[in-house]
C-alpha positions as CSV (number, residue, x, y, z in Angstrom):
1,X,0.3,8.5,1.5
2,X,4.1,9.3,0.4
3,X,6.9,7.0,-0.9
4,X,7.8,4.5,1.2
5,X,4.8,4.4,4.0
6,X,3.7,1.6,5.0
7,X,0.5,0.8,3.9
8,X,-2.7,-2.0,5.0
9,X,-5.4,-3.0,1.7
10,X,-8.8,-2.4,3.1
11,X,-10.4,-3.4,-0.7
12,X,-9.3,-6.2,-2.8
13,X,-12.4,-6.7,-4.8
14,X,-11.4,-6.4,-8.4
15,X,-14.3,-7.0,-11.0
16,X,-13.1,-10.0,-13.9
17,X,-11.3,-7.3,-16.3
18,X,-8.8,-5.9,-13.5
19,X,-8.0,-9.4,-13.1
20,X,-7.7,-10.5,-16.6
21,X,-5.4,-7.2,-17.6
22,X,-2.9,-7.1,-13.5
23,X,-0.1,-10.1,-12.8
24,X,-0.3,-9.2,-9.3
25,X,-3.1,-7.4,-7.2
26,X,-3.3,-6.3,-3.2
27,X,-4.8,-9.0,-1.0
28,X,-7.2,-7.0,2.3
29,X,-5.5,-7.1,5.7
30,X,-2.1,-7.7,3.5
31,X,0.7,-5.0,4.1
32,X,2.5,-3.3,1.5
33,X,5.4,-0.5,0.7
34,X,4.3,2.5,-1.6
35,X,6.4,2.9,-4.4
36,X,5.8,5.4,-6.0
37,X,2.7,7.8,-5.8
38,X,0.9,9.4,-9.2
39,X,-2.4,11.1,-10.2
40,X,-3.8,8.7,-11.9
41,X,-7.6,8.5,-14.0
42,X,-11.0,7.2,-12.0
43,X,-11.7,5.1,-14.3
44,X,-9.0,3.3,-16.7
45,X,-11.8,0.9,-19.2
46,X,-12.8,4.6,-19.9
47,X,-10.1,6.5,-19.8
48,X,-11.9,8.9,-17.3
49,X,-11.9,12.9,-16.8
50,X,-11.2,13.0,-13.4
51,X,-8.4,12.0,-11.3
52,X,-7.5,10.1,-8.1
53,X,-4.7,9.2,-6.8
54,X,-2.6,5.7,-7.5
55,X,-0.1,4.3,-6.0
56,X,2.4,1.2,-7.1
57,X,3.5,-1.0,-4.4
58,X,7.4,-2.6,-3.4
59,X,5.5,-5.0,-3.8
60,X,3.5,-6.1,-6.0
61,X,4.9,-5.4,-9.8
62,X,1.9,-5.2,-13.3
63,X,2.6,-4.4,-17.0
64,X,2.0,-1.4,-18.8
65,X,-1.6,0.8,-18.6
66,X,-2.8,-0.8,-22.0
67,X,-4.9,2.9,-21.9
68,X,-2.3,5.0,-20.7
69,X,0.2,7.1,-24.0
70,X,2.9,6.5,-21.5
71,X,3.1,3.0,-20.7
72,X,2.7,3.4,-17.3
73,X,2.9,0.7,-14.7
74,X,-0.6,-0.3,-14.0
75,X,-1.3,0.8,-10.5
76,X,-4.4,1.4,-7.4
77,X,-6.6,3.4,-6.4
78,X,-5.2,4.8,-3.2
79,X,-8.8,5.2,-1.8
80,X,-7.6,1.0,-1.4
81,X,-5.8,0.8,1.1
82,X,-5.2,2.6,4.5
83,X,-1.4,3.7,6.1
84,X,0.1,1.3,8.7
85,X,0.3,3.2,12.3
86,X,3.6,3.2,12.6
87,X,5.9,4.7,15.4
88,X,9.0,6.2,14.0
89,X,11.8,4.2,15.5
90,X,13.0,7.2,18.1
91,X,9.9,6.3,20.0
92,X,9.5,2.2,19.3
93,X,13.0,1.6,20.5
94,X,12.7,4.1,23.5
95,X,9.7,2.3,24.8
96,X,11.4,-0.8,24.2
97,X,14.3,0.7,26.6
98,X,11.6,2.2,29.4
99,X,10.4,-1.2,28.9
100,X,13.0,-4.0,29.4
101,X,13.7,-2.5,33.0
102,X,9.9,-2.6,34.5
103,X,8.9,-5.7,36.8
104,X,12.4,-7.2,37.8
105,X,13.2,-7.8,34.6
106,X,12.1,-11.3,34.4
107,X,10.2,-12.4,30.8
108,X,7.0,-13.0,30.8
109,X,5.1,-16.2,28.7
110,X,1.4,-15.3,28.6
């Protein structure tokens, strides 16, 4: 996962503690844009020793992590998201141009 990438939430199940300290949480099936990628802690409550990949989302801004010495913004585990399958802009434009000339140029109202 990289900054600027579109992702889809695949897990929006959060415990009561998380719901209490976050202002905004992702919703399953909704698309988001990665604002930042960072090395995070496995368990926020215990200040875990193992690391995980954390992300901040452009669409959701939350308060600082009360357990982080640098008061980094509360983020989300990257495992809660799946990359959105998007075609690069150049490929998408080429496909639209090719499709525009096919089928006699008429519109289909299916």
